[in-house]
N, C-alpha and C positions, 0 to 999 in steps of 0.2 A: 704294695705299700701306698696305694693311691689314696685310701681314705685318711691315712696318717698325714700325708702331705697336704690334703685339702683342709684338715683341721688346723694345721700349723699355719697354712697361708691365711685362712680366715681370721684366726686370732691376730695374726700381724696387721691385717687390714683394720681391725677394730682398733688396735693400739694407735695406728696412724690417725685414723679418723678422730679418735678422742683427744690427740694431742695437737690438732690443728685449731687452735683456739679462735683466731680471727677476732671479731667483736666480742665483748664480754656480755653477751645476751644471757638471759636466764637459762640456767641448765648447762651452759658451756663451761662454766668454772667446775661444776660437779664432773662434767666429762673429762676435763683435763686433770682433775685430781684423781679420778678413777683410772685414767691412763697412767699416771705416775705411780700409782699403787701396783698396777699390773707390770709395769716396766720394773719396779723394785723387786717384785716377785720373780720375774725372769732372771734378773741379775742375781738373786739369792740362789735360784735353782741352778745356774751356770757355775756359781761358786761351789755348790755342793757336788755338781757332776765332776768339776775339775779336781777336787779333793779326793773323790773316790778313785778317779783315774790315777792321780799321783800315788795313791796308796798302792794300787795294782801295779804300777810302773816300778815301784820301789821293791815289790816282790819278783820282778821279772816277768810278771804277767802282762805282756804287751800284744800278743797275738789273739785272734779270734779262735774260739774253739773249733775243732775239726767238725765238719758238717756230719760225719758219721756219729760222733758223740752228741751233737745236737738233735739228731734224730731220736735219740733215747729220751728226750723230754717231750716228745709229742704224745698226746694222751690217747687212751681208749675212750670212746663215747658209748655209753649205754644206749641201746636201741639202734645204733648205727653201724654199718659195716664198713671196714676201711676198703676204699677203692684203689685196689693195687697196692704197690710198695710205696714207701716215702720217698720223696725226692730231695736231693741236697746239692749244694754246691759251695765252693769256697773261691773267692775272687781276690786278686791282687790289683791294688790301684797305686800306680807310682806316685810317691810323695804323700800317700795317705794310708799305707798299709794295706790291711786286708779285712774282709768281713766274710762270714759264713751265713748260709741259710739252710733251713730244712722245712718240708711242708708235707702235709698229708690231707687227702681228701676223704670224705665219708659220705655214705648215702643211707637213706631209709625211705624207700619208695621214690616219691618225687621231691623229697627233701634232701639238700646238700649242705654239707659244712666243710669249709676248709680252715685248716689251722697251719699258721706259718710262724716260724721263730727266725730271727735275726740277731746274730751276735756282732755288734759293731764296735767291739772293744778296740780293735786296732785303726778303726776309722772314726774314732771318738769325736774329732773336731768337726766332722761332716753332719753329725747328728745332735751335737750339744744344744743348738737352738731349738730344735723340734722337741727334744727332751723337755726343755724348759716350759715350752707350751702346755704340755700334759700336766704339769704341776700347778697351773694357774687358776684351775678351777672354772675355765670357761665353759659356758653352756648356752644353748639357744633352743628355740622351738618355733616351728611353723606349722602349716597345714599338712605338710607332707611327711616331716620326721620330728624327733625330739633327740637332742644330744646333750651329753653332760657327763661329768666325772662320776665314777662309781668307786665306792670303798669297799674292797674285797676283804679287808681285815688282815692284810699280809704285809709285814714290815717291808719298807723300801719297794713296794709295788704301787704303782699308780695306774689307773685305768679310765678309759674314756669310752662311752657307748653311744651308738646311734641306731635308734629304733625307728623303722619307717612306718608310717601309719596307712599309706595308700597301697601298699604291696607287702607281701610277707617276706621281709628281709631284715636282717639286723647284723650289726658289727660291733665287735668289741676289741679295742686296741689296748695293750698294756706295755708299760716299761717296768722292767725289773732291774734293780740295782744299778740304774743309769748306764746300762750296758745291753740289755736284751729287749728287742721289740718283738712283742706277740701280737698277732692278729687272728681273730676268730671270725670268720664270715659266713653267715647262714642264709641259705636261700629256700624258700618254701615255708619258713618259719620267722616270726618276728618276736619270739618268746624271749624277753630279757633274762628271765630266770634261767633258762637253758644256757644262754651265753655265760652267765655267771658260774654256773655249776660246772661247765666245761673247764672254765678257767681255774675255779678252785680244785679241780681234779688233776691239775698239772702240778709239777714240783717247782712252784713259783718261790718258795722260800729258798730252795736250793739255788736256783738261778740268781736270786737277788743277793745271795751272800757271796757269789763268785767275785 
């Protein structure tokens, strides 16, 4: 989950930088206004996540899905061969419940793809801030990479993509239903369409409705 953490941290830094007004020089008021807008979006996203958690809790759905069931949502990827069997685990964290993970690696010659899924249902409070960041529409670009939100056209699924310009690598991170974190990491290819097609080939709608 390294890329996910970096994105969340970077967005938080931008929020802090924009909110430090100091002297009211040209452009600073705009920065403060934009920071407030982002802050409001984070607050709205947190309320939405809390509401969905409350609904699941009311139905008695307070634990993470077993990792063996989670493995059933790992995709088949056209042109790629699964590298061994899927790996999964379930962890208990005192005071924060539990979360489960499942991952699979794929190969095609010198190209490699890794898909991982995390169900953080029972560890909701640990992820809610990062979930909000994905919903902010944060984007950036420099000489080495281009990052930004991606609309996959699936209800209650938000996605964030990083395409590297100087090496054949790409990452796509998704959040489904404010509960599941999915990461698709490609090495040997920076094809954005490939990342999106892999994601669309997964049962995202099913996960988002959990």
